[in-house]
HTML snippet that shows the backbone in 3Dmol.js (N, CA, C, O; Angstrom):
<script src="https://3Dmol.org/build/3Dmol-min.js"></script>
<div id="view" style="width:600px;height:400px;position:relative"></div>
<script>
const pdb = `
ATOM      1  N   UNK A   1       1.141  19.953  22.617  1.00  0.00           N
ATOM      2  CA  UNK A   1       1.759  18.814  21.984  1.00  0.00           C
ATOM      3  C   UNK A   1       2.915  19.443  21.112  1.00  0.00           C
ATOM      4  O   UNK A   1       2.757  20.398  20.350  1.00  0.00           O
ATOM      5  N   UNK A   2       4.085  18.779  21.331  1.00  0.00           N
ATOM      6  CA  UNK A   2       5.223  19.011  20.583  1.00  0.00           C
ATOM      7  C   UNK A   2       5.167  18.571  19.031  1.00  0.00           C
ATOM      8  O   UNK A   2       4.302  17.776  18.664  1.00  0.00           O
ATOM      9  N   UNK A   3       5.993  19.042  18.241  1.00  0.00           N
ATOM     10  CA  UNK A   3       5.638  18.783  16.694  1.00  0.00           C
ATOM     11  C   UNK A   3       5.920  17.005  16.652  1.00  0.00           C
ATOM     12  O   UNK A   3       5.090  16.208  16.214  1.00  0.00           O
ATOM     13  N   UNK A   4       7.089  16.678  17.134  1.00  0.00           N
ATOM     14  CA  UNK A   4       7.508  15.132  16.914  1.00  0.00           C
ATOM     15  C   UNK A   4       6.428  14.407  17.542  1.00  0.00           C
ATOM     16  O   UNK A   4       6.194  13.300  17.055  1.00  0.00           O
ATOM     17  N   UNK A   5       5.570  14.862  18.718  1.00  0.00           N
ATOM     18  CA  UNK A   5       4.712  14.070  19.353  1.00  0.00           C
ATOM     19  C   UNK A   5       3.407  14.122  18.344  1.00  0.00           C
ATOM     20  O   UNK A   5       2.791  13.084  18.102  1.00  0.00           O
ATOM     21  N   UNK A   6       3.099  15.133  17.885  1.00  0.00           N
ATOM     22  CA  UNK A   6       1.984  15.310  17.131  1.00  0.00           C
ATOM     23  C   UNK A   6       2.111  14.283  15.670  1.00  0.00           C
ATOM     24  O   UNK A   6       1.188  13.624  15.191  1.00  0.00           O
ATOM     25  N   UNK A   7       3.418  14.366  15.187  1.00  0.00           N
ATOM     26  CA  UNK A   7       3.737  13.520  13.988  1.00  0.00           C
ATOM     27  C   UNK A   7       3.411  12.074  14.309  1.00  0.00           C
ATOM     28  O   UNK A   7       2.716  11.378  13.569  1.00  0.00           O
ATOM     29  N   UNK A   8       4.016  11.602  15.595  1.00  0.00           N
ATOM     30  CA  UNK A   8       3.769  10.108  15.978  1.00  0.00           C
ATOM     31  C   UNK A   8       2.269   9.898  16.154  1.00  0.00           C
ATOM     32  O   UNK A   8       1.709   8.939  15.624  1.00  0.00           O
ATOM     33  N   UNK A   9       1.729  10.643  16.772  1.00  0.00           N
ATOM     34  CA  UNK A   9       0.240  10.609  17.043  1.00  0.00           C
ATOM     35  C   UNK A   9      -0.392  10.684  15.731  1.00  0.00           C
ATOM     36  O   UNK A   9      -1.140   9.716  15.593  1.00  0.00           O
ATOM     37  N   UNK A  10      -0.386  11.438  14.729  1.00  0.00           N
ATOM     38  CA  UNK A  10      -0.863  11.242  13.487  1.00  0.00           C
ATOM     39  C   UNK A  10      -0.455   9.944  12.577  1.00  0.00           C
ATOM     40  O   UNK A  10      -1.193   9.459  11.719  1.00  0.00           O
ATOM     41  N   UNK A  11       0.618   9.550  12.856  1.00  0.00           N
ATOM     42  CA  UNK A  11       1.201   8.299  12.126  1.00  0.00           C
ATOM     43  C   UNK A  11       0.334   7.252  12.749  1.00  0.00           C
ATOM     44  O   UNK A  11      -0.236   6.446  12.014  1.00  0.00           O
ATOM     45  N   UNK A  12       0.185   7.197  14.103  1.00  0.00           N
ATOM     46  CA  UNK A  12      -0.553   6.046  15.033  1.00  0.00           C
ATOM     47  C   UNK A  12      -1.815   6.180  14.381  1.00  0.00           C
ATOM     48  O   UNK A  12      -2.187   5.153  13.812  1.00  0.00           O
ATOM     49  N   UNK A  13      -2.661   7.278  14.300  1.00  0.00           N
ATOM     50  CA  UNK A  13      -3.824   7.052  13.749  1.00  0.00           C
ATOM     51  C   UNK A  13      -4.048   6.674  12.518  1.00  0.00           C
ATOM     52  O   UNK A  13      -5.073   6.048  12.253  1.00  0.00           O
ATOM     53  N   UNK A  14      -3.173   6.974  11.612  1.00  0.00           N
ATOM     54  CA  UNK A  14      -2.838   6.337  10.235  1.00  0.00           C
ATOM     55  C   UNK A  14      -2.832   4.989  10.399  1.00  0.00           C
ATOM     56  O   UNK A  14      -3.700   4.359   9.795  1.00  0.00           O
ATOM     57  N   UNK A  15      -1.980   4.344  11.142  1.00  0.00           N
ATOM     58  CA  UNK A  15      -2.255   3.031  11.176  1.00  0.00           C
ATOM     59  C   UNK A  15      -3.508   2.305  11.668  1.00  0.00           C
ATOM     60  O   UNK A  15      -3.780   1.160  11.307  1.00  0.00           O
ATOM     61  N   UNK A  16      -4.338   3.100  12.599  1.00  0.00           N
ATOM     62  CA  UNK A  16      -5.602   2.576  13.112  1.00  0.00           C
ATOM     63  C   UNK A  16      -6.278   2.721  11.603  1.00  0.00           C
ATOM     64  O   UNK A  16      -6.700   1.636  11.204  1.00  0.00           O
ATOM     65  N   UNK A  17      -6.465   3.765  10.723  1.00  0.00           N
ATOM     66  CA  UNK A  17      -7.203   4.013   9.661  1.00  0.00           C
ATOM     67  C   UNK A  17      -6.998   2.737   8.765  1.00  0.00           C
ATOM     68  O   UNK A  17      -7.939   2.054   8.361  1.00  0.00           O
ATOM     69  N   UNK A  18      -5.471   2.445   8.451  1.00  0.00           N
ATOM     70  CA  UNK A  18      -5.087   1.420   7.628  1.00  0.00           C
ATOM     71  C   UNK A  18      -6.091   0.022   8.126  1.00  0.00           C
ATOM     72  O   UNK A  18      -7.038  -0.450   7.497  1.00  0.00           O
ATOM     73  N   UNK A  19      -5.630  -0.358   9.226  1.00  0.00           N
ATOM     74  CA  UNK A  19      -6.143  -1.407  10.026  1.00  0.00           C
ATOM     75  C   UNK A  19      -7.719  -1.611   9.719  1.00  0.00           C
ATOM     76  O   UNK A  19      -8.218  -2.701   9.438  1.00  0.00           O
ATOM     77  N   UNK A  20      -8.361  -0.497   9.810  1.00  0.00           N
ATOM     78  CA  UNK A  20     -10.023  -0.605   9.740  1.00  0.00           C
ATOM     79  C   UNK A  20     -10.234  -0.792   8.043  1.00  0.00           C
ATOM     80  O   UNK A  20     -10.993  -1.587   7.487  1.00  0.00           O
ATOM     81  N   UNK A  21      -9.484   0.018   7.529  1.00  0.00           N
ATOM     82  CA  UNK A  21      -9.751   0.068   5.822  1.00  0.00           C
ATOM     83  C   UNK A  21      -9.482  -1.406   5.106  1.00  0.00           C
ATOM     84  O   UNK A  21     -10.040  -1.773   4.072  1.00  0.00           O
ATOM     85  N   UNK A  22      -8.589  -2.117   5.807  1.00  0.00           N
ATOM     86  CA  UNK A  22      -8.343  -3.464   5.202  1.00  0.00           C
ATOM     87  C   UNK A  22      -9.367  -4.583   6.003  1.00  0.00           C
ATOM     88  O   UNK A  22      -9.411  -5.798   5.805  1.00  0.00           O
ATOM     89  N   UNK A  23     -10.008  -3.946   6.770  1.00  0.00           N
ATOM     90  CA  UNK A  23     -11.268  -5.191   7.154  1.00  0.00           C
ATOM     91  C   UNK A  23     -12.765  -4.622   6.919  1.00  0.00           C
ATOM     92  O   UNK A  23     -13.507  -4.105   7.754  1.00  0.00           O
ATOM     93  N   UNK A  24     -12.985  -4.851   5.621  1.00  0.00           N
ATOM     94  CA  UNK A  24     -14.280  -4.287   5.366  1.00  0.00           C
ATOM     95  C   UNK A  24     -15.558  -4.557   6.130  1.00  0.00           C
ATOM     96  O   UNK A  24     -16.537  -3.811   6.132  1.00  0.00           O
ATOM     97  N   UNK A  25     -15.441  -5.726   6.791  1.00  0.00           N
ATOM     98  CA  UNK A  25     -16.511  -6.278   7.728  1.00  0.00           C
ATOM     99  C   UNK A  25     -16.655  -5.108   8.967  1.00  0.00           C
ATOM    100  O   UNK A  25     -17.656  -5.130   9.682  1.00  0.00           O
ATOM    101  N   UNK A  26     -15.702  -4.196   9.149  1.00  0.00           N
ATOM    102  CA  UNK A  26     -15.725  -3.294  10.196  1.00  0.00           C
ATOM    103  C   UNK A  26     -16.075  -1.954   9.689  1.00  0.00           C
ATOM    104  O   UNK A  26     -16.193  -1.056  10.523  1.00  0.00           O
ATOM    105  N   UNK A  27     -16.254  -1.696   8.464  1.00  0.00           N
ATOM    106  CA  UNK A  27     -16.638  -0.498   8.055  1.00  0.00           C
ATOM    107  C   UNK A  27     -17.784   0.152   8.518  1.00  0.00           C
ATOM    108  O   UNK A  27     -17.783   1.352   8.791  1.00  0.00           O
ATOM    109  N   UNK A  28     -18.783  -0.585   8.623  1.00  0.00           N
ATOM    110  CA  UNK A  28     -19.954   0.022   9.117  1.00  0.00           C
ATOM    111  C   UNK A  28     -20.060   0.261  10.616  1.00  0.00           C
ATOM    112  O   UNK A  28     -20.832   1.103  11.077  1.00  0.00           O
ATOM    113  N   UNK A  29     -19.310  -0.458  11.326  1.00  0.00           N
ATOM    114  CA  UNK A  29     -19.222  -0.256  12.619  1.00  0.00           C
ATOM    115  C   UNK A  29     -18.264   1.033  12.946  1.00  0.00           C
ATOM    116  O   UNK A  29     -18.492   1.794  13.886  1.00  0.00           O
ATOM    117  N   UNK A  30     -17.179   1.174  12.059  1.00  0.00           N
ATOM    118  CA  UNK A  30     -16.467   2.355  12.004  1.00  0.00           C
ATOM    119  C   UNK A  30     -17.089   3.514  11.694  1.00  0.00           C
ATOM    120  O   UNK A  30     -16.737   4.533  12.288  1.00  0.00           O
ATOM    121  N   UNK A  31     -18.075   3.567  10.758  1.00  0.00           N
ATOM    122  CA  UNK A  31     -18.897   4.713  10.445  1.00  0.00           C
ATOM    123  C   UNK A  31     -20.046   4.946  11.568  1.00  0.00           C
ATOM    124  O   UNK A  31     -20.468   6.080  11.797  1.00  0.00           O
ATOM    125  N   UNK A  32     -20.424   4.041  12.109  1.00  0.00           N
ATOM    126  CA  UNK A  32     -21.458   4.098  13.250  1.00  0.00           C
ATOM    127  C   UNK A  32     -20.601   4.807  14.435  1.00  0.00           C
ATOM    128  O   UNK A  32     -21.092   5.767  15.028  1.00  0.00           O
ATOM    129  N   UNK A  33     -19.539   4.403  14.709  1.00  0.00           N
ATOM    130  CA  UNK A  33     -18.671   4.746  15.979  1.00  0.00           C
ATOM    131  C   UNK A  33     -18.371   6.309  15.702  1.00  0.00           C
ATOM    132  O   UNK A  33     -18.582   7.217  16.505  1.00  0.00           O
ATOM    133  N   UNK A  34     -17.865   6.431  14.469  1.00  0.00           N
ATOM    134  CA  UNK A  34     -17.527   8.043  14.258  1.00  0.00           C
ATOM    135  C   UNK A  34     -18.607   8.962  14.418  1.00  0.00           C
ATOM    136  O   UNK A  34     -18.474  10.067  14.945  1.00  0.00           O
ATOM    137  N   UNK A  35     -19.917   8.405  13.860  1.00  0.00           N
ATOM    138  CA  UNK A  35     -21.244   9.171  14.034  1.00  0.00           C
ATOM    139  C   UNK A  35     -21.522   9.555  15.374  1.00  0.00           C
ATOM    140  O   UNK A  35     -21.839  10.694  15.715  1.00  0.00           O
ATOM    141  N   UNK A  36     -21.377   8.440  16.225  1.00  0.00           N
ATOM    142  CA  UNK A  36     -21.795   8.333  17.677  1.00  0.00           C
ATOM    143  C   UNK A  36     -20.823   9.315  18.306  1.00  0.00           C
ATOM    144  O   UNK A  36     -21.308  10.049  19.167  1.00  0.00           O
ATOM    145  N   UNK A  37     -19.672   9.439  18.054  1.00  0.00           N
ATOM    146  CA  UNK A  37     -18.618  10.244  18.827  1.00  0.00           C
ATOM    147  C   UNK A  37     -18.527  11.784  18.364  1.00  0.00           C
ATOM    148  O   UNK A  37     -18.029  12.664  19.066  1.00  0.00           O
ATOM    149  N   UNK A  38     -19.046  11.972  17.162  1.00  0.00           N
ATOM    150  CA  UNK A  38     -18.955  13.506  16.548  1.00  0.00           C
ATOM    151  C   UNK A  38     -19.748  14.400  17.547  1.00  0.00           C
ATOM    152  O   UNK A  38     -20.828  14.018  17.999  1.00  0.00           O
ATOM    153  N   UNK A  39     -19.293  15.383  17.824  1.00  0.00           N
ATOM    154  CA  UNK A  39     -20.067  16.248  18.635  1.00  0.00           C
ATOM    155  C   UNK A  39     -21.156  17.059  17.516  1.00  0.00           C
ATOM    156  O   UNK A  39     -20.789  17.336  16.375  1.00  0.00           O
ATOM    157  N   UNK A  40     -22.474  17.368  18.013  1.00  0.00           N
ATOM    158  CA  UNK A  40     -23.444  17.910  17.447  1.00  0.00           C
ATOM    159  C   UNK A  40     -23.041  19.145  16.631  1.00  0.00           C
ATOM    160  O   UNK A  40     -22.240  19.881  17.208  1.00  0.00           O
ATOM    161  N   UNK A  41     -23.441  19.525  15.386  1.00  0.00           N
ATOM    162  CA  UNK A  41     -22.975  20.742  14.690  1.00  0.00           C
ATOM    163  C   UNK A  41     -21.442  20.741  14.329  1.00  0.00           C
ATOM    164  O   UNK A  41     -20.884  21.837  14.271  1.00  0.00           O
ATOM    165  N   UNK A  42     -20.812  19.747  14.114  1.00  0.00           N
ATOM    166  CA  UNK A  42     -19.446  19.468  13.840  1.00  0.00           C
ATOM    167  C   UNK A  42     -19.215  20.281  12.543  1.00  0.00           C
ATOM    168  O   UNK A  42     -18.109  20.794  12.376  1.00  0.00           O
ATOM    169  N   UNK A  43     -20.101  20.417  11.698  1.00  0.00           N
ATOM    170  CA  UNK A  43     -19.959  21.131  10.255  1.00  0.00           C
ATOM    171  C   UNK A  43     -20.078  22.547  10.388  1.00  0.00           C
ATOM    172  O   UNK A  43     -19.839  23.238   9.397  1.00  0.00           O
ATOM    173  N   UNK A  44     -20.470  23.178  11.656  1.00  0.00           N
ATOM    174  CA  UNK A  44     -20.221  24.540  11.685  1.00  0.00           C
ATOM    175  C   UNK A  44     -18.915  25.047  12.238  1.00  0.00           C
ATOM    176  O   UNK A  44     -18.820  26.266  12.381  1.00  0.00           O
ATOM    177  N   UNK A  45     -17.842  24.244  12.586  1.00  0.00           N
ATOM    178  CA  UNK A  45     -16.808  24.525  13.490  1.00  0.00           C
ATOM    179  C   UNK A  45     -15.764  24.159  12.650  1.00  0.00           C
ATOM    180  O   UNK A  45     -15.936  23.132  11.993  1.00  0.00           O
ATOM    181  N   UNK A  46     -14.549  24.863  12.500  1.00  0.00           N
ATOM    182  CA  UNK A  46     -13.307  24.381  11.984  1.00  0.00           C
ATOM    183  C   UNK A  46     -12.956  23.290  13.054  1.00  0.00           C
ATOM    184  O   UNK A  46     -13.217  23.414  14.251  1.00  0.00           O
ATOM    185  N   UNK A  47     -12.324  22.187  12.478  1.00  0.00           N
ATOM    186  CA  UNK A  47     -11.821  21.910  11.121  1.00  0.00           C
ATOM    187  C   UNK A  47     -12.886  21.435  10.267  1.00  0.00           C
ATOM    188  O   UNK A  47     -12.460  21.069   9.172  1.00  0.00           O
ATOM    189  N   UNK A  48     -14.296  21.309  10.436  1.00  0.00           N
ATOM    190  CA  UNK A  48     -15.231  21.047   9.696  1.00  0.00           C
ATOM    191  C   UNK A  48     -15.344  19.439   9.406  1.00  0.00           C
ATOM    192  O   UNK A  48     -15.769  18.948   8.360  1.00  0.00           O
ATOM    193  N   UNK A  49     -14.917  18.790  10.445  1.00  0.00           N
ATOM    194  CA  UNK A  49     -14.631  17.290  10.458  1.00  0.00           C
ATOM    195  C   UNK A  49     -15.330  16.799  11.620  1.00  0.00           C
ATOM    196  O   UNK A  49     -15.407  17.469  12.650  1.00  0.00           O
ATOM    197  N   UNK A  50     -15.985  15.335  11.456  1.00  0.00           N
ATOM    198  CA  UNK A  50     -16.729  14.986  12.658  1.00  0.00           C
ATOM    199  C   UNK A  50     -15.689  14.287  13.551  1.00  0.00           C
ATOM    200  O   UNK A  50     -15.633  13.058  13.549  1.00  0.00           O
ATOM    201  N   UNK A  51     -14.911  14.982  14.270  1.00  0.00           N
ATOM    202  CA  UNK A  51     -13.905  14.389  15.098  1.00  0.00           C
ATOM    203  C   UNK A  51     -14.462  14.626  16.695  1.00  0.00           C
ATOM    204  O   UNK A  51     -14.973  15.651  17.145  1.00  0.00           O
ATOM    205  N   UNK A  52     -14.266  13.676  17.219  1.00  0.00           N
ATOM    206  CA  UNK A  52     -14.519  13.678  18.660  1.00  0.00           C
ATOM    207  C   UNK A  52     -13.928  14.962  19.474  1.00  0.00           C
ATOM    208  O   UNK A  52     -12.959  15.585  19.041  1.00  0.00           O
ATOM    209  N   UNK A  53     -14.530  15.275  20.579  1.00  0.00           N
ATOM    210  CA  UNK A  53     -13.973  16.490  21.351  1.00  0.00           C
ATOM    211  C   UNK A  53     -12.639  16.067  21.804  1.00  0.00           C
ATOM    212  O   UNK A  53     -12.515  14.891  22.143  1.00  0.00           O
ATOM    213  N   UNK A  54     -11.610  16.865  21.860  1.00  0.00           N
ATOM    214  CA  UNK A  54     -10.272  16.635  22.340  1.00  0.00           C
ATOM    215  C   UNK A  54     -10.127  16.475  23.830  1.00  0.00           C
ATOM    216  O   UNK A  54      -9.146  15.884  24.281  1.00  0.00           O
ATOM    217  N   UNK A  55     -10.989  16.937  24.556  1.00  0.00           N
ATOM    218  CA  UNK A  55     -10.754  16.708  25.952  1.00  0.00           C
ATOM    219  C   UNK A  55     -11.533  15.493  26.323  1.00  0.00           C
ATOM    220  O   UNK A  55     -11.210  14.885  27.343  1.00  0.00           O
ATOM    221  N   UNK A  56     -12.491  15.097  25.619  1.00  0.00           N
ATOM    222  CA  UNK A  56     -13.058  13.630  25.882  1.00  0.00           C
ATOM    223  C   UNK A  56     -12.064  12.573  25.162  1.00  0.00           C
ATOM    224  O   UNK A  56     -11.968  11.442  25.638  1.00  0.00           O
ATOM    225  N   UNK A  57     -11.404  12.907  24.138  1.00  0.00           N
ATOM    226  CA  UNK A  57     -10.502  11.764  23.773  1.00  0.00           C
ATOM    227  C   UNK A  57      -9.381  11.662  24.489  1.00  0.00           C
ATOM    228  O   UNK A  57      -8.871  10.554  24.653  1.00  0.00           O
ATOM    229  N   UNK A  58      -8.843  12.769  25.009  1.00  0.00           N
ATOM    230  CA  UNK A  58      -7.549  12.668  26.069  1.00  0.00           C
ATOM    231  C   UNK A  58      -8.086  11.973  27.187  1.00  0.00           C
ATOM    232  O   UNK A  58      -7.414  11.008  27.549  1.00  0.00           O
ATOM    233  N   UNK A  59      -9.093  12.207  27.808  1.00  0.00           N
ATOM    234  CA  UNK A  59      -9.771  11.520  28.999  1.00  0.00           C
ATOM    235  C   UNK A  59      -9.681  10.074  28.729  1.00  0.00           C
ATOM    236  O   UNK A  59      -9.086   9.339  29.517  1.00  0.00           O
ATOM    237  N   UNK A  60     -10.342   9.544  27.463  1.00  0.00           N
ATOM    238  CA  UNK A  60     -10.586   8.010  27.154  1.00  0.00           C
ATOM    239  C   UNK A  60      -9.104   7.675  27.117  1.00  0.00           C
ATOM    240  O   UNK A  60      -8.819   6.709  27.825  1.00  0.00           O
ATOM    241  N   UNK A  61      -8.189   8.179  26.531  1.00  0.00           N
ATOM    242  CA  UNK A  61      -6.725   7.723  26.301  1.00  0.00           C
ATOM    243  C   UNK A  61      -6.108   7.697  27.696  1.00  0.00           C
ATOM    244  O   UNK A  61      -5.350   6.747  27.893  1.00  0.00           O
ATOM    245  N   UNK A  62      -6.267   8.465  28.598  1.00  0.00           N
ATOM    246  CA  UNK A  62      -5.617   8.523  29.907  1.00  0.00           C
ATOM    247  C   UNK A  62      -6.245   7.132  30.878  1.00  0.00           C
ATOM    248  O   UNK A  62      -5.619   6.322  31.562  1.00  0.00           O
ATOM    249  N   UNK A  63      -7.611   7.244  30.631  1.00  0.00           N
ATOM    250  CA  UNK A  63      -8.150   5.991  31.405  1.00  0.00           C
ATOM    251  C   UNK A  63      -8.004   4.665  30.792  1.00  0.00           C
ATOM    252  O   UNK A  63      -8.261   3.653  31.444  1.00  0.00           O
ATOM    253  N   UNK A  64      -7.615   4.620  29.601  1.00  0.00           N
ATOM    254  CA  UNK A  64      -7.400   3.322  28.852  1.00  0.00           C
ATOM    255  C   UNK A  64      -5.708   2.929  29.031  1.00  0.00           C
ATOM    256  O   UNK A  64      -5.281   1.788  29.208  1.00  0.00           O
ATOM    257  N   UNK A  65      -5.023   3.966  28.952  1.00  0.00           N
ATOM    258  CA  UNK A  65      -3.646   3.822  28.674  1.00  0.00           C
ATOM    259  C   UNK A  65      -2.552   4.552  29.734  1.00  0.00           C
ATOM    260  O   UNK A  65      -1.327   4.444  29.672  1.00  0.00           O
ATOM    261  N   UNK A  66      -3.254   5.251  30.629  1.00  0.00           N
ATOM    262  CA  UNK A  66      -2.514   5.953  31.537  1.00  0.00           C
ATOM    263  C   UNK A  66      -1.873   7.199  30.912  1.00  0.00           C
ATOM    264  O   UNK A  66      -2.339   7.704  29.891  1.00  0.00           O
ATOM    265  N   UNK A  67      -0.592   7.776  31.663  1.00  0.00           N
ATOM    266  CA  UNK A  67      -0.211   8.903  31.219  1.00  0.00           C
ATOM    267  C   UNK A  67      -0.765  10.237  30.994  1.00  0.00           C
ATOM    268  O   UNK A  67      -1.601  10.654  31.795  1.00  0.00           O
ATOM    269  N   UNK A  68      -0.425  10.913  30.065  1.00  0.00           N
ATOM    270  CA  UNK A  68      -1.099  12.212  30.074  1.00  0.00           C
ATOM    271  C   UNK A  68      -2.261  12.418  28.998  1.00  0.00           C
ATOM    272  O   UNK A  68      -3.016  13.386  28.908  1.00  0.00           O
ATOM    273  N   UNK A  69      -2.212  11.124  28.105  1.00  0.00           N
ATOM    274  CA  UNK A  69      -3.559  11.336  27.065  1.00  0.00           C
ATOM    275  C   UNK A  69      -2.894  11.626  25.948  1.00  0.00           C
ATOM    276  O   UNK A  69      -3.632  11.633  24.962  1.00  0.00           O
ATOM    277  N   UNK A  70      -1.681  11.888  25.714  1.00  0.00           N
ATOM    278  CA  UNK A  70      -1.170  11.970  24.235  1.00  0.00           C
ATOM    279  C   UNK A  70      -0.679  10.743  23.355  1.00  0.00           C
ATOM    280  O   UNK A  70      -0.265  10.893  22.206  1.00  0.00           O
ATOM    281  N   UNK A  71      -0.752   9.683  23.910  1.00  0.00           N
ATOM    282  CA  UNK A  71      -0.530   8.463  23.304  1.00  0.00           C
ATOM    283  C   UNK A  71      -1.702   8.193  22.407  1.00  0.00           C
ATOM    284  O   UNK A  71      -2.736   8.849  22.535  1.00  0.00           O
ATOM    285  N   UNK A  72      -1.575   7.233  21.486  1.00  0.00           N
ATOM    286  CA  UNK A  72      -2.517   6.875  20.479  1.00  0.00           C
ATOM    287  C   UNK A  72      -3.179   5.636  21.163  1.00  0.00           C
ATOM    288  O   UNK A  72      -2.680   5.078  22.141  1.00  0.00           O
ATOM    289  N   UNK A  73      -4.265   5.280  20.604  1.00  0.00           N
ATOM    290  CA  UNK A  73      -4.677   3.839  20.895  1.00  0.00           C
ATOM    291  C   UNK A  73      -3.871   2.729  20.188  1.00  0.00           C
ATOM    292  O   UNK A  73      -3.242   2.951  19.153  1.00  0.00           O
ATOM    293  N   UNK A  74      -3.918   1.544  20.783  1.00  0.00           N
ATOM    294  CA  UNK A  74      -3.342   0.447  20.176  1.00  0.00           C
ATOM    295  C   UNK A  74      -4.076   0.069  18.970  1.00  0.00           C
ATOM    296  O   UNK A  74      -5.288  -0.013  19.171  1.00  0.00           O
ATOM    297  N   UNK A  75      -3.688  -0.194  17.734  1.00  0.00           N
ATOM    298  CA  UNK A  75      -4.302  -0.983  16.660  1.00  0.00           C
ATOM    299  C   UNK A  75      -5.306  -1.978  17.058  1.00  0.00           C
ATOM    300  O   UNK A  75      -6.482  -1.943  16.698  1.00  0.00           O
ATOM    301  N   UNK A  76      -4.736  -2.943  17.883  1.00  0.00           N
ATOM    302  CA  UNK A  76      -5.336  -4.099  18.066  1.00  0.00           C
ATOM    303  C   UNK A  76      -6.594  -3.703  18.878  1.00  0.00           C
ATOM    304  O   UNK A  76      -7.583  -4.429  18.783  1.00  0.00           O
ATOM    305  N   UNK A  77      -6.636  -2.506  19.741  1.00  0.00           N
ATOM    306  CA  UNK A  77      -7.596  -2.408  20.675  1.00  0.00           C
ATOM    307  C   UNK A  77      -8.787  -1.654  20.071  1.00  0.00           C
ATOM    308  O   UNK A  77      -9.932  -1.735  20.515  1.00  0.00           O
ATOM    309  N   UNK A  78      -8.414  -0.915  19.023  1.00  0.00           N
ATOM    310  CA  UNK A  78      -9.703  -0.335  18.232  1.00  0.00           C
ATOM    311  C   UNK A  78     -10.311  -1.441  17.277  1.00  0.00           C
ATOM    312  O   UNK A  78     -11.531  -1.532  17.141  1.00  0.00           O
ATOM    313  N   UNK A  79      -9.606  -2.110  16.753  1.00  0.00           N
ATOM    314  CA  UNK A  79     -10.021  -3.478  15.969  1.00  0.00           C
ATOM    315  C   UNK A  79     -10.812  -4.210  16.734  1.00  0.00           C
ATOM    316  O   UNK A  79     -11.879  -4.594  16.255  1.00  0.00           O
ATOM    317  N   UNK A  80     -10.450  -4.560  18.101  1.00  0.00           N
ATOM    318  CA  UNK A  80     -11.302  -5.435  19.032  1.00  0.00           C
ATOM    319  C   UNK A  80     -12.574  -4.727  19.475  1.00  0.00           C
ATOM    320  O   UNK A  80     -13.597  -5.388  19.654  1.00  0.00           O
ATOM    321  N   UNK A  81     -12.553  -3.241  19.683  1.00  0.00           N
ATOM    322  CA  UNK A  81     -13.796  -2.605  19.980  1.00  0.00           C
ATOM    323  C   UNK A  81     -14.773  -2.494  18.947  1.00  0.00           C
ATOM    324  O   UNK A  81     -15.993  -2.573  19.089  1.00  0.00           O
ATOM    325  N   UNK A  82     -14.025  -2.272  17.720  1.00  0.00           N
ATOM    326  CA  UNK A  82     -15.108  -2.199  16.489  1.00  0.00           C
ATOM    327  C   UNK A  82     -15.698  -3.681  16.314  1.00  0.00           C
ATOM    328  O   UNK A  82     -16.888  -3.875  16.069  1.00  0.00           O
ATOM    329  N   UNK A  83     -14.898  -4.550  16.441  1.00  0.00           N
ATOM    330  CA  UNK A  83     -15.520  -6.143  16.435  1.00  0.00           C
ATOM    331  C   UNK A  83     -16.700  -6.160  17.538  1.00  0.00           C
ATOM    332  O   UNK A  83     -17.824  -6.596  17.291  1.00  0.00           O
ATOM    333  N   UNK A  84     -16.373  -5.723  18.569  1.00  0.00           N
ATOM    334  CA  UNK A  84     -17.467  -5.642  19.765  1.00  0.00           C
ATOM    335  C   UNK A  84     -18.677  -4.963  19.246  1.00  0.00           C
ATOM    336  O   UNK A  84     -19.791  -5.486  19.222  1.00  0.00           O
ATOM    337  N   UNK A  85     -18.387  -3.720  18.817  1.00  0.00           N
ATOM    338  CA  UNK A  85     -19.702  -3.117  18.391  1.00  0.00           C
ATOM    339  C   UNK A  85     -20.310  -3.675  17.347  1.00  0.00           C
ATOM    340  O   UNK A  85     -21.540  -3.653  17.383  1.00  0.00           O
ATOM    341  N   UNK A  86     -19.701  -4.263  16.255  1.00  0.00           N
ATOM    342  CA  UNK A  86     -20.072  -5.044  15.377  1.00  0.00           C
ATOM    343  C   UNK A  86     -21.131  -6.184  15.754  1.00  0.00           C
ATOM    344  O   UNK A  86     -22.211  -6.375  15.195  1.00  0.00           O
ATOM    345  N   UNK A  87     -20.598  -6.878  16.795  1.00  0.00           N
ATOM    346  CA  UNK A  87     -21.330  -8.138  17.281  1.00  0.00           C
ATOM    347  C   UNK A  87     -22.503  -7.662  18.255  1.00  0.00           C
ATOM    348  O   UNK A  87     -23.515  -8.359  18.326  1.00  0.00           O
ATOM    349  N   UNK A  88     -22.400  -6.581  18.951  1.00  0.00           N
ATOM    350  CA  UNK A  88     -23.361  -6.291  19.836  1.00  0.00           C
ATOM    351  C   UNK A  88     -23.982  -4.753  19.439  1.00  0.00           C
ATOM    352  O   UNK A  88     -23.869  -3.867  20.286  1.00  0.00           O
ATOM    353  N   UNK A  89     -24.577  -4.479  18.260  1.00  0.00           N
ATOM    354  CA  UNK A  89     -24.783  -3.033  18.114  1.00  0.00           C
ATOM    355  C   UNK A  89     -25.865  -2.531  19.059  1.00  0.00           C
ATOM    356  O   UNK A  89     -26.746  -3.241  19.544  1.00  0.00           O
ATOM    357  N   UNK A  90     -25.679  -1.057  19.293  1.00  0.00           N
ATOM    358  CA  UNK A  90     -26.448  -0.634  19.957  1.00  0.00           C
ATOM    359  C   UNK A  90     -27.567   0.375  19.322  1.00  0.00           C
ATOM    360  O   UNK A  90     -27.283   1.085  18.357  1.00  0.00           O
ATOM    361  N   UNK A  91     -28.743   0.387  19.878  1.00  0.00           N
ATOM    362  CA  UNK A  91     -29.797   1.311  19.139  1.00  0.00           C
ATOM    363  C   UNK A  91     -30.323   0.440  18.021  1.00  0.00           C
ATOM    364  O   UNK A  91     -31.176   0.875  17.248  1.00  0.00           O
TER     365      UNK A  91
END
`;
const viewer = $3Dmol.createViewer("view");
viewer.addModel(pdb, "pdb");
viewer.setStyle({}, {cartoon: {color: "spectrum"}});
viewer.zoomTo();
viewer.render();
</script>
């Protein structure tokens, strides 16, 4: 990914984070989603954060938005998905 694309992507994820941070009712859903998407043993590998696998995330972005998977999810899509998770919890 080129530096400008990385910057746009990071800024886009920042917008998603702000959208979730301003909706306290989604916090538990966001934490549960993050935990379910984090690979096992994430604390043993750099960057030592519970981030989903890049290949999986790219696949999901391609199937949702098309293109090469370099795009970021739409803020409204993430909020809608977290609302759905909140209303219909799994497990």
